[in-house]
Backbone as CSV, one residue per row, in Angstrom:
resi,resn,N_x,N_y,N_z,CA_x,CA_y,CA_z,C_x,C_y,C_z
1,MET,130.892,88.453,95.112,129.596,89.121,95.262,128.633,88.660,94.167
2,GLU,127.361,88.524,94.518,126.376,88.062,93.549,126.204,89.068,92.415
3,LYS,125.764,88.552,91.277,125.508,89.397,90.118,124.229,90.187,90.377
4,LEU,124.287,91.491,90.170,123.139,92.346,90.453,122.203,92.410,89.253
5,THR,120.918,92.551,89.560,119.886,92.545,88.520,119.213,93.903,88.405
6,VAL,119.117,94.391,87.172,118.456,95.657,86.883,117.216,95.376,86.039
7,LEU,116.100,95.951,86.430,114.850,95.826,85.679,114.652,97.094,84.847
8,VAL,114.641,96.936,83.532,114.472,98.058,82.611,113.027,98.077,82.129
9,THR,112.318,99.170,82.428,110.899,99.258,82.084,110.655,100.467,81.184
10,ASP,110.291,100.189,79.940,110.023,101.241,78.957,109.156,100.643,77.863
11,ASP,108.204,101.412,77.350,107.332,100.881,76.301,108.000,100.888,74.928
12,ASP,109.172,101.483,74.829,109.931,101.513,73.580,110.937,100.360,73.575
13,LYS,110.705,99.364,72.723,111.561,98.179,72.697,113.013,98.528,72.369
14,ASP,113.208,99.490,71.465,114.572,99.867,71.106,115.334,100.429,72.306
15,ILE,114.641,101.202,73.133,115.291,101.752,74.329,115.610,100.632,75.314
16,ARG,114.664,99.716,75.525,114.913,98.585,76.430,116.124,97.782,75.968
17,ASP,116.142,97.462,74.685,117.233,96.635,74.159,118.566,97.374,74.191
18,GLY,118.532,98.679,73.912,119.761,99.451,73.938,120.362,99.530,75.328
19,ILE,119.510,99.796,76.344,119.988,99.849,77.725,120.523,98.483,78.153
20,GLU,119.819,97.422,77.717,120.249,96.070,78.079,121.686,95.805,77.600
21,ILE,122.010,96.227,76.398,123.353,95.981,75.861,124.413,96.600,76.762
22,TYR,124.224,97.834,77.142,125.207,98.518,77.985,125.293,97.900,79.378
23,LEU,124.150,97.523,79.948,124.159,96.953,81.291,124.793,95.564,81.315
24,THR,124.479,94.736,80.319,125.068,93.389,80.296,126.579,93.454,80.047
25,ASN,127.011,94.436,79.281,128.450,94.609,79.075,129.170,95.000,80.357
26,GLU,128.426,95.590,81.285,128.995,95.964,82.589,128.836,94.854,83.621
27,GLY,128.250,93.724,83.204,128.156,92.581,84.106,126.867,92.447,84.882
28,TYR,125.850,93.226,84.536,124.571,93.135,85.246,123.642,92.136,84.566
29,ASN,122.804,91.477,85.377,121.657,90.760,84.827,120.602,91.800,84.458
30,VAL,119.873,91.561,83.387,118.858,92.521,82.952,117.523,91.822,82.739
31,LEU,116.469,92.395,83.338,115.098,92.003,83.056,114.437,93.176,82.339
32,LYS,113.472,92.877,81.463,112.837,93.940,80.689,111.315,93.847,80.791
33,ALA,110.696,95.034,80.904,109.237,95.112,80.957,108.773,96.272,80.086
34,ALA,107.580,96.125,79.500,107.047,97.140,78.588,106.116,98.130,79.272
35,ASP,105.717,97.839,80.527,104.857,98.764,81.266,104.938,98.438,82.750
36,GLY,104.240,99.247,83.563,104.295,99.062,85.002,103.709,97.740,85.478
37,VAL,102.667,97.283,84.809,102.041,96.016,85.197,103.036,94.859,85.051
38,GLU,103.705,94.825,83.914,104.691,93.772,83.669,105.866,93.898,84.640
39,ALA,106.258,95.125,84.954,107.369,95.343,85.892,107.029,94.798,87.274
40,LEU,105.815,95.072,87.760,105.413,94.583,89.079,105.385,93.065,89.129
41,LYS,104.970,92.442,88.033,104.955,90.982,87.973,106.376,90.426,88.060
42,LEU,107.307,91.036,87.337,108.699,90.579,87.379,109.312,90.780,88.765
43,LEU,108.919,91.844,89.452,109.426,92.084,90.800,108.981,90.999,91.772
44,GLU,107.802,90.448,91.536,107.320,89.362,92.392,108.065,88.055,92.115
45,GLU,108.568,87.919,90.900,109.170,86.649,90.481,110.688,86.617,90.609
46,HIS,111.331,87.783,90.694,112.796,87.843,90.683,113.304,88.806,91.750
47,GLU,114.532,88.579,92.183,115.190,89.545,93.057,115.801,90.632,92.174
48,VAL,115.367,91.856,92.372,115.816,92.988,91.564,116.508,93.988,92.484
49,HIS,117.627,94.538,92.014,118.406,95.456,92.837,118.256,96.911,92.433
50,LEU,117.759,97.165,91.220,117.535,98.538,90.754,116.533,98.504,89.609
51,ILE,115.716,99.567,89.524,114.720,99.664,88.459,114.966,100.940,87.656
52,ILE,115.018,100.795,86.342,114.988,101.937,85.434,113.566,101.995,84.891
53,LEU,112.883,103.107,85.122,111.433,103.145,84.945,111.004,104.382,84.164
54,ASP,110.441,104.165,82.982,109.931,105.276,82.179,108.654,105.822,82.815
55,ILE,108.441,107.131,82.701,107.223,107.719,83.268,106.016,107.458,82.379
56,MET,106.124,107.753,81.084,104.978,107.656,80.187,104.911,106.281,79.539
57,MET,103.981,105.429,80.038,103.794,104.078,79.503,102.318,103.740,79.509
58,PRO,101.885,102.833,78.636,100.484,102.383,78.664,100.226,101.446,79.835
59,ASN,98.971,101.175,80.086,98.509,100.221,81.110,98.787,100.699,82.534
60,MET,100.046,100.940,82.861,100.401,101.532,84.145,101.652,102.366,83.956
61,ASP,101.548,103.662,84.240,102.702,104.544,84.017,103.718,104.431,85.149
62,GLY,104.825,105.134,84.984,105.904,105.030,85.952,105.567,105.599,87.316
63,ILE,104.746,106.655,87.360,104.349,107.242,88.640,103.518,106.249,89.443
64,SER,102.510,105.655,88.799,101.651,104.679,89.483,102.452,103.458,89.925
65,ALA,103.356,103.000,89.064,104.180,101.847,89.419,105.061,102.156,90.617
66,THR,105.604,103.368,90.677,106.467,103.750,91.797,105.695,103.749,93.109
67,PHE,104.456,104.246,93.099,103.621,104.195,94.293,103.535,102.767,94.820
68,LYS,103.257,101.838,93.924,103.070,100.448,94.340,104.384,99.819,94.785
69,ILE,105.466,100.118,94.085,106.774,99.570,94.464,107.186,100.070,95.837
70,ARG,107.011,101.357,96.076,107.448,101.951,97.340,106.628,101.470,98.532
71,ALA,105.446,100.946,98.298,104.653,100.390,99.396,105.270,99.115,99.942
72,GLU,106.124,98.463,99.153,106.692,97.178,99.556,108.216,97.149,99.565
73,ARG,108.863,97.977,98.751,110.304,97.834,98.539,111.006,99.189,98.558
74,ASN,112.297,99.160,98.928,113.065,100.403,98.916,114.221,100.353,97.922
75,ILE,114.124,99.458,96.925,115.182,99.361,95.922,115.251,100.660,95.108
76,PRO,116.440,101.013,94.620,116.589,102.272,93.886,115.757,102.300,92.602
77,ILE,115.199,103.455,92.305,114.430,103.675,91.088,115.007,104.887,90.357
78,ILE,115.406,104.685,89.099,115.827,105.785,88.240,114.731,105.990,87.208
79,MET,114.143,107.173,87.191,113.048,107.446,86.265,113.562,108.029,84.962
80,LEU,112.908,107.633,83.862,113.195,108.176,82.537,111.981,108.950,82.057
81,SER,112.216,110.055,81.351,111.109,110.788,80.760,111.586,111.595,79.573
82,ALA,110.724,111.714,78.586,111.037,112.549,77.430,110.783,114.011,77.738
83,LYS,110.177,114.303,78.862,109.846,115.669,79.228,110.952,116.265,80.099
84,ALA,111.262,117.518,79.857,112.343,118.171,80.591,111.843,119.136,81.658
85,GLU,110.513,119.321,81.756,109.988,120.287,82.707,110.308,119.898,84.143
86,ASP,110.569,120.906,84.965,110.897,120.665,86.361,109.758,119.981,87.103
87,THR,108.506,120.258,86.697,107.375,119.660,87.407,107.387,118.146,87.294
88,ASP,107.777,117.612,86.139,107.849,116.157,85.978,108.942,115.568,86.856
89,LYS,110.072,116.258,86.912,111.168,115.793,87.762,110.750,115.784,89.225
90,ILE,110.121,116.878,89.658,109.686,116.966,91.052,108.648,115.899,91.355
91,HIS,107.707,115.682,90.434,106.675,114.668,90.630,107.304,113.286,90.789
92,GLY,108.239,112.961,89.894,108.887,111.659,89.961,109.629,111.447,91.259
93,LEU,110.375,112.446,91.692,111.144,112.316,92.926,110.242,112.309,94.150
94,SER,109.136,113.036,94.103,108.256,113.123,95.270,107.525,111.821,95.552
95,VAL,107.319,111.001,94.535,106.620,109.731,94.765,107.576,108.598,95.110
96,GLY,108.881,108.888,95.164,109.802,107.875,95.656,110.947,107.503,94.747
97,ALA,111.057,108.134,93.575,112.209,107.847,92.709,113.480,108.384,93.358
98,ASP,114.599,107.710,93.093,115.881,108.123,93.668,116.658,109.037,92.729
99,ASP,116.404,108.922,91.443,117.119,109.734,90.469,116.235,109.887,89.240
100,TYR,116.633,110.775,88.349,115.807,111.146,87.211,116.721,111.515,86.056
101,ILE,116.419,111.004,84.879,117.226,111.332,83.707,116.289,111.585,82.528
102,THR,116.583,112.617,81.761,115.703,113.040,80.666,116.180,112.483,79.327
103,LYS,115.241,111.948,78.559,115.545,111.494,77.203,115.667,112.696,76.276
104,PRO,116.567,112.643,75.284,117.552,111.582,75.060,118.729,111.728,76.025
105,PHE,119.313,110.607,76.418,120.417,110.641,77.365,121.597,109.855,76.793
106,HIS,122.788,110.139,77.292,123.971,109.392,76.879,124.035,108.112,77.710
107,PRO,124.222,106.955,77.076,124.261,105.702,77.825,125.270,105.698,78.972
108,MET,126.405,106.372,78.794,127.411,106.384,79.853,126.937,107.181,81.067
109,GLU,126.096,108.187,80.826,125.536,108.929,81.958,124.579,108.036,82.740
110,LEU,123.742,107.285,82.019,122.831,106.367,82.690,123.604,105.320,83.470
111,LEU,124.666,104.764,82.875,125.490,103.769,83.575,126.084,104.345,84.852
112,ALA,126.555,105.574,84.781,127.148,106.204,85.965,126.115,106.327,87.086
113,ARG,124.901,106.662,86.718,123.847,106.806,87.726,123.432,105.457,88.292
114,VAL,123.391,104.451,87.434,123.084,103.089,87.895,124.133,102.641,88.915
115,LYS,125.392,102.820,88.589,126.471,102.401,89.488,126.411,103.156,90.812
116,SER,126.118,104.445,90.742,126.040,105.253,91.955,124.920,104.772,92.872
117,GLN,123.743,104.529,92.298,122.612,104.071,93.108,122.851,102.679,93.675
118,LEU,123.422,101.797,92.882,123.690,100.439,93.373,124.768,100.445,94.456
119,ARG,125.758,101.296,94.318,126.806,101.389,95.341,126.192,101.818,96.672
120,ARG,125.319,102.800,96.619,124.662,103.277,97.835,123.765,102.186,98.424
121,TYR,123.061,101.502,97.555,122.099,100.481,97.991,122.778,99.257,98.586
122,VAL,123.829,98.777,97.924,124.473,97.529,98.329,125.577,97.764,99.354
123,GLN,126.502,98.652,99.057,127.675,98.808,99.908,127.371,99.555,101.196
124,LEU,126.431,100.479,101.167,126.149,101.254,102.366,125.118,100.593,103.268
125,GLY,124.705,99.379,102.917,123.926,98.591,103.855,122.428,98.597,103.677
126,THR,121.886,99.436,102.792,120.432,99.455,102.631,119.910,98.106,102.162
127,TYR,120.648,97.496,101.224,120.218,96.215,100.657,120.240,95.122,101.711
128,ASN,121.324,95.047,102.479,121.452,93.985,103.477,120.574,94.208,104.693
129,ALA,120.126,95.442,104.855,119.368,95.767,106.060,117.867,95.762,105.822
130,GLN,117.410,95.021,104.816,115.968,94.940,104.563,115.262,94.427,105.817
131,SER,114.343,95.223,106.316,113.715,94.902,107.589,112.367,94.232,107.384
132,THR,112.017,93.370,108.328,110.678,92.789,108.323,109.875,93.311,109.510
133,LYS,110.490,94.184,110.310,109.794,94.757,111.462,109.915,96.282,111.425
134,TYR,108.817,96.940,111.737,108.767,98.393,111.724,108.137,98.862,113.028
135,GLU,108.638,99.976,113.553,108.152,100.450,114.847,108.079,101.961,114.880
136,SER,107.105,102.452,115.600,106.991,103.883,115.860,106.352,104.075,117.223
137,ASN,107.176,104.441,118.181,106.692,104.820,119.519,105.813,103.773,120.185
138,GLY,106.231,102.511,120.075,105.487,101.437,120.734,104.506,100.710,119.843
139,LEU,104.254,101.239,118.654,103.413,100.551,117.669,104.343,99.795,116.732
140,THR,104.235,98.467,116.683,105.153,97.650,115.897,104.397,96.792,114.898
141,LEU,105.038,96.537,113.773,104.468,95.690,112.719,105.501,94.663,112.318
142,ASP,105.113,93.401,112.325,105.969,92.300,111.905,105.427,91.783,110.576
143,VAL,106.162,92.048,109.485,105.685,91.699,108.146,105.565,90.197,107.979
144,GLU,106.544,89.447,108.488,106.512,87.988,108.318,105.353,87.361,109.080
145,ALA,105.111,87.834,110.294,104.021,87.276,111.106,102.676,87.909,110.783
146,LYS,102.692,89.018,110.002,101.467,89.757,109.689,100.758,90.179,110.973
147,GLU,101.543,90.724,111.898,101.005,91.131,113.193,101.320,92.588,113.484
148,VAL,100.383,93.231,114.154,100.600,94.576,114.681,100.435,94.504,116.191
149,ARG,101.381,95.100,116.907,101.313,95.107,118.366,101.444,96.529,118.889
150,LEU,100.767,96.793,119.976,100.837,98.082,120.647,101.372,97.839,122.048
151,ASP,102.573,98.354,122.301,103.258,98.123,123.580,103.298,96.635,123.918
152,GLY,103.537,95.813,122.894,103.682,94.376,123.080,102.399,93.586,122.995
153,GLU,101.269,94.260,123.041,99.974,93.578,123.003,99.474,93.485,121.566
154,LEU,99.018,92.279,121.177,98.534,92.052,119.821,97.285,92.882,119.540
155,VAL,97.287,93.565,118.387,96.124,94.331,117.941,95.413,93.518,116.861
156,LYS,94.153,93.235,117.066,93.399,92.421,116.114,92.831,93.319,115.015
157,LEU,93.427,93.209,113.822,93.014,94.011,112.682,92.434,93.125,111.588
158,THR,91.498,93.660,110.831,91.018,92.964,109.644,92.121,93.033,108.575
159,PRO,92.031,92.208,107.524,93.061,92.269,106.473,93.244,93.659,105.874
160,ILE,92.161,94.378,105.618,92.272,95.721,105.046,92.895,96.679,106.058
161,GLU,92.478,96.595,107.301,93.057,97.443,108.349,94.548,97.182,108.480
162,TYR,94.944,95.913,108.390,96.369,95.579,108.470,97.129,96.203,107.297
163,LYS,96.574,96.091,106.088,97.267,96.623,104.913,97.451,98.134,105.002
164,ILE,96.433,98.829,105.495,96.556,100.281,105.654,97.628,100.612,106.688
165,THR,97.598,99.907,107.810,98.593,100.131,108.861,99.990,99.801,108.365
166,GLU,100.110,98.720,107.601,101.402,98.338,107.043,101.941,99.422,106.113
167,LEU,101.099,99.919,105.234,101.511,100.966,104.298,102.014,102.201,105.043
168,LEU,101.260,102.638,106.040,101.608,103.871,106.736,102.791,103.695,107.673
169,LEU,102.891,102.546,108.327,103.982,102.346,109.282,105.313,102.088,108.572
170,LYS,105.256,101.385,107.443,106.482,101.186,106.657,107.031,102.515,106.156
171,ASN,106.145,103.459,105.950,106.526,104.770,105.419,106.235,105.862,106.443
172,ALA,106.552,105.565,107.712,106.227,106.489,108.798,106.773,107.887,108.518
173,GLY,105.913,108.870,108.723,106.277,110.255,108.484,105.832,110.774,107.134
174,ARG,105.563,109.869,106.211,105.108,110.285,104.878,103.589,110.365,104.847
175,VAL,103.083,111.422,104.235,101.637,111.605,104.123,101.142,110.948,102.834
176,PHE,100.112,110.108,102.975,99.472,109.482,101.819,98.079,110.080,101.650
177,SER,97.754,110.438,100.419,96.407,110.933,100.153,95.414,109.771,100.231
178,ILE,94.141,110.103,100.347,93.099,109.074,100.375,93.142,108.251,99.095
179,ARG,93.349,108.916,97.974,93.424,108.215,96.698,94.596,107.227,96.683
180,GLU,95.749,107.666,97.169,96.922,106.789,97.198,96.677,105.571,98.093
181,ILE,96.111,105.808,99.270,95.831,104.698,100.179,94.897,103.694,99.514
182,TYR,93.841,104.198,98.912,92.862,103.298,98.290,93.507,102.481,97.177
183,GLU,94.230,103.147,96.285,94.797,102.446,95.127,95.884,101.456,95.534
184,LEU,96.658,101.779,96.567,97.722,100.872,97.006,97.188,99.698,97.821
185,VAL,96.147,99.918,98.592,95.606,98.856,99.455,94.588,97.998,98.711
186,TRP,93.668,98.642,97.998,92.629,97.885,97.283,93.095,97.461,95.885
187,ASN,94.188,98.055,95.422,94.781,97.713,94.119,93.803,97.938,92.972
188,GLU,93.079,99.047,93.027,92.170,99.421,91.950,92.008,100.934,91.946
189,GLU,91.449,101.441,90.863,91.243,102.880,90.752,90.317,103.379,91.856
190,ALA,90.619,104.568,92.356,89.846,105.126,93.461,88.627,105.885,92.948
191,TYR,87.444,105.354,93.223,86.201,106.035,92.910,85.398,106.146,94.205
192,ASN,85.059,107.380,94.580,84.334,107.600,95.835,85.024,106.901,97.004
193,ALA,86.357,107.053,97.063,87.152,106.324,98.048,87.166,106.985,99.420
194,GLU,86.784,108.258,99.490,86.963,109.013,100.733,86.260,108.366,101.915
195,ASN,84.982,108.033,101.748,84.233,107.441,102.862,84.764,106.062,103.233
196,VAL,85.131,105.282,102.220,85.633,103.922,102.477,86.913,103.974,103.308
197,VAL,87.849,104.816,102.885,89.119,104.926,103.609,88.888,105.502,105.005
198,ALA,88.053,106.523,105.096,87.802,107.174,106.387,87.230,106.198,107.408
199,VAL,86.349,105.307,106.971,85.759,104.317,107.880,86.834,103.383,108.424
200,HIS,87.726,102.928,107.550,88.780,102.023,108.001,89.793,102.733,108.901
201,ILE,90.100,103.978,108.589,90.993,104.758,109.452,90.385,104.883,110.847
202,ARG,89.100,105.172,110.898,88.421,105.306,112.199,88.490,104.011,112.992
203,LYS,88.296,102.882,112.305,88.330,101.590,112.997,89.742,101.267,113.495
204,ILE,90.751,101.602,112.693,92.136,101.378,113.136,92.432,102.228,114.367
205,ARG,92.008,103.483,114.344,92.238,104.360,115.496,91.580,103.814,116.758
206,GLU,90.384,103.263,116.608,89.683,102.709,117.773,90.474,101.561,118.399
207,LYS,91.312,100.907,117.588,92.061,99.750,118.078,93.467,100.091,118.570
208,ILE,94.049,101.197,118.061,95.435,101.488,118.434,95.585,102.778,119.245
209,GLU,94.540,103.574,119.326,94.645,104.854,120.009,93.917,104.823,121.351
210,ALA,94.578,105.329,122.404,93.914,105.465,123.703,92.769,106.468,123.610
211,ASP,92.978,107.520,122.812,91.953,108.534,122.581,91.849,108.759,121.072
212,PRO,90.949,108.034,120.397,90.851,108.123,118.931,90.607,109.537,118.409
213,LYS,89.975,110.395,119.211,89.713,111.756,118.761,90.961,112.645,118.878
214,ASN,91.929,112.179,119.638,93.198,112.895,119.777,94.330,111.889,119.542
215,PRO,94.480,111.441,118.297,95.355,110.300,118.011,96.835,110.578,118.276
216,ARG,97.490,109.544,118.781,98.927,109.595,119.041,99.722,109.112,117.835
217,PHE,99.181,108.147,117.100,99.893,107.522,115.993,99.378,107.972,114.630
218,LEU,98.121,107.673,114.354,97.556,107.838,113.019,96.966,109.237,112.889
219,LYS,97.718,110.135,112.243,97.349,111.541,112.189,96.765,111.910,110.820
220,VAL,95.837,112.850,110.843,95.328,113.436,109.603,96.118,114.705,109.318
221,VAL,96.470,114.893,108.065,97.066,116.148,107.608,95.996,116.795,106.741
222,TRP,95.342,117.798,107.268,94.131,118.333,106.654,94.378,118.793,105.226
223,GLY,93.486,118.343,104.354,93.569,118.707,102.946,94.544,117.873,102.145
224,ILE,95.282,116.968,102.839,96.274,116.141,102.123,95.997,114.656,102.312
225,GLY,95.989,114.179,103.557,95.773,112.755,103.770,96.141,112.326,105.177
226,TYR,96.718,111.119,105.280,97.010,110.525,106.572,98.453,110.082,106.655
227,LYS,98.968,109.992,107.879,100.301,109.465,108.116,100.365,108.849,109.497
228,ILE,101.349,107.981,109.693,101.711,107.530,111.034,102.996,108.247,111.404
229,GLU,103.026,108.810,112.602,104.174,109.577,113.040,105.430,108.732,113.073
230,LYS,106.566,109.364,112.753,107.858,108.684,112.856,108.212,108.449,114.314
231,GLN,109.132,107.478,114.529,109.653,107.216,115.854,110.292,108.479,116.433
232,ASN,109.931,108.808,117.665,110.519,109.982,118.320,111.976,109.713,118.694
């Protein structure tokens, strides 16, 4: 079996180096990043099987990084935080983290959690079953071809419309706020994003919905955001 790679992301160099020692002793490859921006760059350049991700970091924190990672990848994420409050744990898990550990932690506890997540990811088929096609009730997206089809017919979308559809269809059933959609698709801070996102949502509905005012796929969750329904 190939050697698995863990990306350790923390702004504290001593913590990064300490975790690296334990992971390399267990036979893992280790990549290290000091913030979310650096972590995302390493993810583009290397195959990574698990991420250890601190919440509080400069430039891009762990929550923001998780949003961006989850838009493209389903690799396990273990979050680290110096805070013990339940709200931080819930926040981390709600944005897509798989596990959570509070600093200070025992290295053997972290190793046990790493092994557990990797076992689930690799042995139970999630890793090998990485999909390039997503479907919900006749609406399909082919990531490699960059195509969206409705009941087999090609839907002509602009690049931004495609990215929004890709985000929502890959995560069918999950509600994304307007701010989340804007930041993940436009890759910048959301300022006055509501009208911009709403216009693109309307245009997507006009192309994929038989009745845009009574949508079958792209639903609004009032006061929260938008989602594409899961496959029935």
